[in-house]
MIZAPA-694500 format. One record per residue (C-alpha): residue in three letters; z, x, y. Coordinates in steps of 0.25 Angstrom, whole numbers, always signed. Example, Ala and Ser with C-alpha at 12.3 -4.5 7.8 and 13.67 -1.06 7.14 Angstrom:
BEGIN
residu:Z:X:Y
ALA:+31:+49:-18 .
SER:+29:+55:-4 .
//
This chain:
BEGIN
residu:Z:X:Y
UNK:-186:-246:-74 .
UNK:-180:-245:-88 .
UNK:-173:-258:-86 .
UNK:-173:-267:-99 .
UNK:-176:-282:-96 .
UNK:-181:-295:-101 .
UNK:-190:-303:-93 .
UNK:-186:-318:-92 .
UNK:-195:-328:-84 .
UNK:-186:-337:-74 .
UNK:-197:-348:-73 .
UNK:-191:-352:-60 .
UNK:-199:-361:-50 .
UNK:-202:-351:-39 .
UNK:-207:-361:-29 .
UNK:-194:-369:-31 .
UNK:-185:-357:-28 .
UNK:-192:-352:-16 .
UNK:-192:-366:-9 .
UNK:-189:-365:+6 .
UNK:-191:-349:+6 .
UNK:-201:-343:+16 .
UNK:-198:-328:+16 .
UNK:-205:-321:+4 .
UNK:-194:-312:+2 .
UNK:-184:-323:+1 .
UNK:-194:-330:-9 .
UNK:-195:-317:-18 .
UNK:-180:-315:-19 .
UNK:-178:-330:-22 .
UNK:-187:-331:-33 .
UNK:-182:-318:-39 .
UNK:-168:-323:-38 .
UNK:-171:-336:-44 .
UNK:-178:-330:-56 .
UNK:-166:-320:-59 .
UNK:-156:-331:-57 .
UNK:-163:-340:-67 .
UNK:-162:-329:-78 .
UNK:-149:-324:-73 .
UNK:-143:-338:-76 .
UNK:-147:-336:-91 .
UNK:-143:-321:-91 .
UNK:-131:-320:-82 .
UNK:-125:-307:-88 .
UNK:-139:-300:-85 .
UNK:-146:-294:-73 .
UNK:-158:-303:-70 .
UNK:-169:-298:-61 .
UNK:-179:-309:-55 .
UNK:-191:-305:-48 .
UNK:-203:-312:-41 .
UNK:-215:-306:-34 .
UNK:-225:-313:-25 .
UNK:-236:-309:-15 .
UNK:-237:-313:+0 .
UNK:-251:-312:+5 .
UNK:-255:-306:+19 .
UNK:-255:-320:+25 .
UNK:-240:-322:+21 .
UNK:-243:-332:+10 .
UNK:-237:-331:-4 .
UNK:-247:-328:-15 .
UNK:-244:-335:-28 .
UNK:-250:-333:-41 .
UNK:-265:-337:-40 .
UNK:-268:-351:-47 .
UNK:-283:-346:-50 .
UNK:-293:-335:-47 .
UNK:-297:-341:-33 .
UNK:-282:-341:-29 .
UNK:-281:-326:-33 .
UNK:-294:-323:-26 .
UNK:-289:-329:-13 .
UNK:-276:-321:-14 .
UNK:-283:-308:-17 .
UNK:-293:-309:-5 .
UNK:-281:-310:+4 .
UNK:-277:-295:-1 .
UNK:-290:-289:+5 .
UNK:-286:-279:+16 .
UNK:-273:-286:+17 .
UNK:-259:-286:+11 .
UNK:-248:-294:+3 .
UNK:-233:-293:+1 .
UNK:-228:-294:-13 .
UNK:-213:-299:-14 .
UNK:-204:-298:-25 .
UNK:-190:-303:-26 .
UNK:-180:-297:-35 .
UNK:-167:-303:-40 .
UNK:-157:-296:-49 .
UNK:-146:-305:-54 .
UNK:-133:-303:-63 .
UNK:-126:-317:-64 .
UNK:-114:-312:-72 .
UNK:-111:-301:-61 .
UNK:-116:-311:-49 .
UNK:-125:-300:-44 .
UNK:-138:-303:-37 .
UNK:-148:-294:-31 .
UNK:-160:-300:-25 .
UNK:-171:-294:-15 .
UNK:-186:-293:-13 .
UNK:-197:-282:-12 .
UNK:-209:-284:-4 .
UNK:-222:-275:-6 .
UNK:-235:-275:+3 .
UNK:-248:-273:-3 .
UNK:-261:-269:+6 .
UNK:-274:-272:+1 .
UNK:-287:-265:+2 .
UNK:-300:-273:+4 .
UNK:-307:-277:-9 .
UNK:-319:-285:-13 .
UNK:-321:-299:-19 .
UNK:-327:-292:-31 .
UNK:-314:-285:-33 .
UNK:-307:-298:-32 .
UNK:-315:-305:-42 .
UNK:-314:-293:-52 .
UNK:-298:-294:-50 .
UNK:-298:-309:-52 .
UNK:-307:-307:-65 .
UNK:-296:-298:-71 .
UNK:-286:-310:-70 .
UNK:-274:-301:-64 .
UNK:-272:-311:-53 .
UNK:-267:-321:-62 .
UNK:-253:-325:-61 .
UNK:-251:-314:-50 .
UNK:-244:-317:-37 .
UNK:-254:-312:-27 .
UNK:-265:-313:-37 .
UNK:-264:-298:-40 .
UNK:-257:-287:-47 .
UNK:-255:-273:-41 .
UNK:-254:-266:-54 .
UNK:-267:-273:-58 .
UNK:-282:-273:-53 .
UNK:-277:-279:-39 .
UNK:-269:-266:-36 .
UNK:-282:-259:-32 .
UNK:-283:-267:-19 .
UNK:-270:-262:-14 .
UNK:-270:-251:-4 .
UNK:-255:-250:+0 .
UNK:-242:-255:-5 .
UNK:-229:-256:+4 .
UNK:-218:-258:-6 .
UNK:-215:-257:-21 .
UNK:-226:-257:-30 .
UNK:-218:-264:-41 .
UNK:-215:-275:-32 .
UNK:-229:-279:-32 .
UNK:-230:-278:-47 .
UNK:-219:-288:-48 .
UNK:-205:-280:-49 .
UNK:-200:-273:-36 .
UNK:-195:-261:-43 .
UNK:-189:-254:-31 .
UNK:-180:-267:-28 .
UNK:-176:-268:-43 .
UNK:-171:-254:-42 .
UNK:-163:-257:-30 .
UNK:-157:-269:-37 .
UNK:-153:-260:-49 .
UNK:-147:-250:-41 .
UNK:-138:-261:-35 .
UNK:-135:-266:-49 .
UNK:-130:-252:-53 .
UNK:-122:-251:-41 .
UNK:-116:-265:-44 .
UNK:-113:-260:-58 .
UNK:-105:-249:-53 .
UNK:-97:-257:-44 .
UNK:-93:-267:-54 .
//
């Protein structure tokens, strides 16, 4: 998008900031906001973007990053002939201007059937490690997807369409001040 940026990890305790929240869209927005807020406290004159992406399986359970290969296999098996929802929260904050833009995006992925051999080959690749939902759409797991409803980039980890809306709103804010 031609935006110059610096990535700064927030290292927030995600489980602590979502305590009491049940709705997935609320969870996504809260984590993104808390990440952005923590960095914005140290950089109050800058626009700070916070984002968090996670996967909700077809049984409506939250898929966290797999602990091991067996955990990843269990999650991937749930995708066969099914779907999952990918939620991303996005928060754009400028402390000096006292401006906050917070929203979420949701993308549904539909999967084809695939074999246990394909799963084991994927697990051998190691792409599942450290990935919410145990896979990456831009990697080898992408071949299992037969249909996408929503923003592809949301699944990759940054809801670009939503970010563009935020940027347009910021540009309008600048014109008004």
